[in-house]
C-alpha positions as CSV (number, residue, x, y, z in Angstrom):
1,M,-4.1,-12.6,3.3
2,V,-7.3,-14.3,5.0
3,S,-9.2,-16.4,2.5
4,S,-12.9,-15.8,2.0
5,E,-13.5,-19.1,3.5
6,E,-11.8,-18.4,6.8
7,W,-14.2,-15.4,7.0
8,E,-17.3,-17.7,6.3
9,V,-19.3,-17.5,9.8
10,S,-22.7,-19.0,9.7
11,R,-25.5,-16.3,9.1
12,P,-28.9,-15.6,7.7
13,S,-28.9,-14.4,4.3
14,D,-30.1,-11.0,5.3
15,E,-26.8,-10.0,6.8
16,A,-23.7,-8.6,5.4
17,L,-20.0,-9.0,6.1
18,V,-18.1,-6.0,4.9
19,A,-14.2,-6.0,5.3
20,V,-11.8,-3.2,4.5
21,E,-8.4,-4.7,4.0
22,L,-5.0,-2.7,5.2
23,E,-1.6,-4.7,4.0
24,G,-3.5,-8.0,3.0
25,E,-5.7,-8.7,6.4
26,P,-8.7,-6.8,7.3
27,A,-8.6,-3.9,9.3
28,I,-12.0,-3.3,10.0
29,V,-15.3,-6.0,10.0
30,V,-18.8,-4.3,9.7
31,R,-21.2,-6.9,10.9
32,L,-25.2,-6.3,10.2
33,Y,-27.7,-8.5,12.3
34,R,-31.1,-7.9,11.1
35,A,-33.3,-9.6,13.7
36,S,-35.3,-9.1,16.7
37,H,-33.3,-7.4,19.6
38,R,-33.0,-10.6,21.2
39,E,-32.0,-13.0,18.5
40,A,-29.6,-10.1,16.9
41,F,-27.9,-9.9,20.2
42,E,-27.5,-13.6,20.7
43,T,-26.3,-14.0,17.6
44,F,-23.6,-11.3,18.2
45,G,-23.0,-13.0,21.5
46,R,-22.2,-16.0,19.7
47,E,-19.9,-14.4,17.1
48,A,-18.2,-11.7,19.5
49,P,-15.5,-14.6,20.7
50,I,-14.9,-16.0,17.0
51,F,-13.5,-12.4,16.1
52,E,-11.8,-11.8,19.6
53,D,-9.9,-15.0,18.4
54,R,-8.7,-13.6,15.3
55,G,-7.5,-10.3,16.8
56,Y,-10.2,-7.9,16.9
57,V,-12.1,-5.7,19.4
58,V,-15.5,-4.7,19.3
59,D,-15.1,-0.8,18.2
60,S,-19.0,0.3,17.9
61,V,-22.1,-1.4,19.0
62,T,-25.7,0.5,17.4
63,W,-29.2,-0.8,17.3
64,A,-31.3,0.2,15.2
65,P,-35.1,-0.6,16.0
66,G,-37.4,-1.3,12.9
67,E,-39.9,0.7,11.5
68,W,-43.0,0.3,9.6
69,D,-42.7,2.1,6.3
70,S,-45.0,5.2,5.8
71,A,-46.6,3.3,2.8
72,T,-48.1,0.5,4.8
73,A,-49.5,3.1,7.2
74,I,-51.6,5.0,4.6
75,L,-52.6,1.7,3.3
76,A,-53.9,0.6,6.3
77,T,-55.4,4.1,7.1
78,L,-57.2,4.0,3.6
79,L,-58.4,0.4,4.4
80,I,-59.9,1.4,7.5
81,L,-63.0,2.5,5.1
82,V,-63.3,-1.1,3.7
83,G,-63.1,-2.5,7.5
84,I,-59.6,-4.4,7.0
85,G,-57.7,-1.3,8.1
86,I,-58.6,-1.4,11.7
87,L,-56.9,-5.1,11.8
88,M,-54.0,-4.1,10.1
89,I,-53.4,-1.3,12.3
90,A,-53.9,-3.6,15.0
91,Y,-51.1,-5.9,13.8
92,M,-48.9,-3.4,13.3
93,L,-49.2,-1.8,16.9
94,V,-48.4,-5.6,18.1
95,A,-45.6,-6.7,15.7
96,K,-42.9,-4.8,15.2
97,P,-40.5,-5.4,12.1
98,P,-37.2,-6.7,12.6
99,G,-34.6,-4.0,13.5
100,T,-30.6,-3.5,12.9
101,L,-27.5,-4.3,14.8
102,V,-24.6,-2.6,13.6
103,V,-21.5,-4.0,14.8
104,I,-18.2,-2.9,14.1
105,F,-15.0,-5.1,14.7
106,G,-11.2,-3.3,14.6
107,R,-7.7,-4.8,14.8
108,A,-6.6,-4.9,18.3
109,S,-3.5,-2.7,18.2
110,T,-0.2,-5.5,18.9
111,T,1.9,-2.6,20.7
């Protein structure tokens, strides 16, 4: 059985580590990296060898770019009447919210 202390990997608080256990050891590990594209892939690049040393291979890598929610866009549009909305829309065009990198590691077969 793998203890939770062994699976602790340095990560920001908004990331999650999910393990599905099969016969006492995690069969699938899903890592969520919420950051900019560059930061997420850099962190993944640092952590991938750790999982490979533990017998895992990368099964899937998916990037979902961050998006502003519709409430923020509506608020910015309404604030155009006051003049602040133009600045808010300009900021929304320049600054991109963080995206999410989802990496699924699976146990390498031993056959």
